[in-house]
N, C-alpha and C positions, 0 to 999 in steps of 0.2 A: 180267520185271515185266509184260510186255504180256499174259501170259496172266493173271496176278493181276487185272489191270485190267479183262480180258474178263470173268472170274468176278465181278468186283465187280459189273459193269454187269448182269449177268444176276441175280446175288442179289438186288440193289436192285429189279430189276422184278419178281421173284418174290415179294418182301416185301410190294411195293406191292399185288401182285394176291391175296394171302393172303385167303382169304374167311371163315375164323373164327381162334380161337385155336389151334387143334390145327395147321392147315396153317402157321401162321406159328412153331409152336415147332418143326417139321419143318426151317423154314428155319434156324432157330437153331443145330439140332444140326448141319446140314450146313456150317455155315459156322464158328460160334464153338465148336462142341461139341470134345471131346476128339480125335475122328477128323476134324474140319471140315477144309477146306481152308486157312483161316485158321490154324488150330492148326498144321498141318502146315507153312505156310511159314515161321511162327516158329520150328519146329524145326530149319529149314535155315541160320539164321543161326549156328548154331556150327560149321558146316563151312566158313563164308566166310572168307577174309582180313579183317583189320581194315578195309582200304580199302573192301572189299565190303559188309562188314557197317555201316559207317558211312552207305553210302549206301542200303542196301536197309532196314535196320530202321525210319528214319522212315517210309518208304513203307508198309512192312507195318502198323505201327501206327496209320498213318492211315486205313487200308482198314478195319483192326478196328474203329476208334472210328466210323466214318462208318457201317458196318454195324449196330454195337451201337446206335447212335442211331437208325437208320431202324426198327430192330426195336422199341425202346421206343416210338416214336411210333406206330407201327401199333398196338402193343398197347394203348396208351392209347384209340385211335380205337375199335378193336374192342370194348374193354370199356364205352365211352361208348354206343356203338351197342346192344349187348346190354343195357344197364340201361334205355336209352330204351325200346326194345321190350319189355321187362318192365312197366315203368311204364304202357306204353300197353294192354298186355294184361291185367294182372291188376287186378282190382277187389276190393272189400271190401264185403260186403252189411251196411249198417249196420242193417238191419231186422231181422236174426237175433237172436233171444230170448238174454239172458246165460245162461251156464251156471246150472245149478240148484244147483250148490255151488261158490262162488269158490275158486280156489286161492292160496294165499299168505296170510300172516297176519303180524302184528305181534309181534315178540319180547316177552315179558314185562318184559325189563330196559327196552325202548325204551317200551312201555306206562307203566310205573312212573316213568319219568322224565316222561313228558308229564303224570301224575297229579301228580307233585311240583311240576311249573311251573304247573300249573294252580291248586293251592292257595295256593302261596306267592305266586303273582301276586296272588291276592286278598287276601293280607295285605300288599302293597306291595313285594314283592322284585321285584328284576330277576334275569333269568339272566345269568350272566358265564362267559365262555370263556376258556382260556390254552392255550399248547402242551403238548404231551405229554412233548416232549423238552426239558428244563429245564437251568437251570445251578444247581450248587450254593448260589449265594447266594440265589437265590428259594426253592429247596426246602428248604433247611437254615438258612443264617445268618440271613436276614430272619426267621425264625421262631424265634430266639432258641436255636438248637441249636447248642452249641459243638463245636469240632474233633473232640472225643473222644465225642460222643454216640454210643451204639449204633446209632441207626437209619443212621448214615452207613457203617456197616460194608458190607463187600462182600457178607455174605450176605443182606442186606437189601435192598440197591440195585442196579440194574443201571446200571453206569457205561458209558461209551463211550471207549474200547474196554474189554472185560472185563480189569479189571487183574489177574486171576489168569493170564490169556493173555498179555498184553503181555510180549513178550521184553526190552524195555529202556524206561528212563525217556522216551527220545526218542519211543517209540511212543505211550506214553501222553499226552504233550506234544502230539501231533498232533492231539488230540481235546478241544480246549480252546477256549473263547472266547477272543476278541481279548485281553481283558484277564486272561486266564489261569486262568479258572473252569473246574472240571470239568463236563462234559456227563453227563447221566442220564437215565433214563426216571422221570418224576415219582413219587413214592411217596404222594403224597396230592393233592387238589385246592386245597390251601392258598396254594400260590403265587399263584393265580388271586386270593385276596384280596389279597395284596401288589401284585400288578400292578394290579388295581383301584383301591386306596388310593393308589397313586403316580400313577395317570391321572387321577382325580377327586376325590381328597381325601375330606373329611368335610363332612356327614352322607353316610352309604351304607348301602344295606340290598340285599344281593345273596346269592343262593344260586349254587354251582358244581358243577353235575354233570359227571362225566365218567369216563374211563378212567384207573386208576391201576394201578401195577406194582410188584410186591416179589418177591424172590426166596424164593418159599415155595409149596410144593404138596404137599397131603396132601387128606385127605376133606372138610376144611372150610375149605381155602385153595386160590388158585388164583394162579399168578404175574400175572395180569391180572383184574381186577375192577373194579367200578363204586362211586363214592362221590358224595355229594353233601354240601357244606359250606356251611354259612350263616354269615353276618357281618352284624351291626348296629353301627353307630358312629355315636353321636349324643351330645348332651349329657343328662346325668343317667339313663344306662343301669345297670341293675342285674339282679342274678340272677333276681329276679321276672319280669321282662320276658322273660329267657330260656326260664323254667319255663312261663309262659303260652304264649309261641309255640309251644313243643314240644308241649304239650297240646292246644293248637287244631290244630296240625298231624296229631296222630296221630288225634284224634276224625274229622277229616275223612277221612284216609286210611283208616283201618278201618272208616269209617262206623259209630262206636260212641260212646255218650256215657260208657259206664263206664269210660274209660281212666284208670289211676291210674299217675303217674310216680313214681319215687323218684330223687332227686338224690344220689348218693353220693360224698363226697370222693375226688380222686385228683389224679394229677400229670400235665401237660403242660407242656413248655417253651414254648408259645405263648400260655398262657391262666394266669390266676393272679387269683382261686382256679379251681381245676378240678373237675370233677364229672362222674363216670359216670352216664348216663341208663339206669335201670331201667324197665321197664313189667311190670305185673302180667298173668299168664296163667293158663290152666288147660289141662289136656289132655282132649281131647273126642274120642272115637272114634279115637285114637291120634295124634293130631295137636294141635300147640299152638294155642290159639285166645287171641288178645290180648283183654283185659277182666278187670275185677274188681281186688280188692285182692291184692297179691302175698302178704300175711300171712294172708289168709283161708284157711279150710279147703279143701284141694283145689287152692290156687293157690300160685303161686311167682313170683319175679322173674327176668326176662330181660334181660340186656344189651343195649343196642340201639346205642349210640354214646358218644362223648365229646364234652365241652362245657365252657364256663366262660367267665370274662371276659378278654378279651383283655389280653394281657401288656403294660404300658406300653411295655416294650423294642421290640414289635414294632410298637406305632403310631408311635414314633419312628423305626425303620427304613423305616416306610412314609410318613413326612413327616407325619404327624398329631400335633398337639400333644396329649400325654397329659393335661397339666393343664385343658385347655377339653373333651376329648372322652373318652368312655368306650364300651366295646362289649362284645358277647358273640360268641361262636363256636360251632359245633357240627358235628359229622361223623357221617354216618350211612352204613351199607352198603346200597347199593341193592340188591344181590342177595339181602341177608339179609332186609330188609323184605318184598322180593318173595315170597320163600319163605315166609315167616311169613303174609303175607296170602291167598297162594293155594295154599297147602297142598303146598309141593314140599320133598322131604326130602333132595335131594342137589345140591349147589352144581355139582358137575361135570356134571350134565347140561346147565346153561345153556350149555356150550361144546362140547358133543358133535356137534351138528349134526343130532341123530337127527330124522328127519322126523316119526316117530311122536309124539315129545315136542313139537314145535312144533305139530303138530296139535292135540293135547290141550290145552296150555297157552296157544297163540297166541291173538292178538285180531285181531277183524274191523279192517280199515284204515278201516272207517266207524265204529268205535267210538270216538269222541273223547272223553277224559275231561272232564266239565263238573261243575260244583258243583250246578247245578240237577237234572242227570239223574242223578248220583251218579259220582264219579270212579272207583268200581270196577265199574260197569255192563258187562256183558259180552254182545255181540251173539250 
């Protein structure tokens, strides 16, 4: 043990004298490395009697701990000194001119979200957000979707954990809320409407943009995509308010006055009555251009989203009196209206991360959408 204490003293002195990180690492290897003398001493414990081992083991471990702490302290001191030296020597010339071609751009989805927020803010809407990991009550039940609704099926919804892979009911039960609700990735941003009404009641006027997830992937669908949903709840609300709101939005978004909408009867559990929203368009130069009447020669109708009057059961779930308040809701695919406005023909390209695509379709960080300058103006 006397030899170990002598080596310990010498090692601590060498560590304290280390001039740089390389010299310090040499000391670490010589002491604590696989072939270091501390490691060699620990290997001798197996050859000792129980009495000798009981006395020697704590002493060797104490030496090992002291050396390790000394190395860490010296390493921190050397790194701090190196950083201080770099900060003192390195300077940035703020007089250098900016690069001719700024690098980086805003993704079209982010740009369109900013455009949506700008337009709807002018119409008196607030932007609301909510969790992307939801429970099935907010995502389905509160939106009037019963237990047998097809949207709850595993082939449409990502549950935690994947019910098709869970080996037992016990494994599934481990991924539930404290009150026993299933946990999932939200399939739409409608849960934000429920949470907002529960939090602030009525009247309310919000949009809820964000990412949503569905187990679907092909040329026109992706497992993750972006939606914006709108909600207005107040006294005396009717379908006329819904159509005016959507027409006003589309005219501002596409920057055209010849926008014609068609509301087509449909069914959604959370609205009654429910309508699909179609917009007139024409084909120009191989791309779809919104504008004009869908029944006119050379024109057609394109479905852009769903909407309707909020079902009274949904209002009740959200704590709003359906006898006093009425409301409308709508949902639009952000990726799809971005494709339509900016002439993109493949939804999958949004998520490929191709630098050439991002350079071509990206927006300048300084190109902030404003109604006065035009929400679609590109720098």
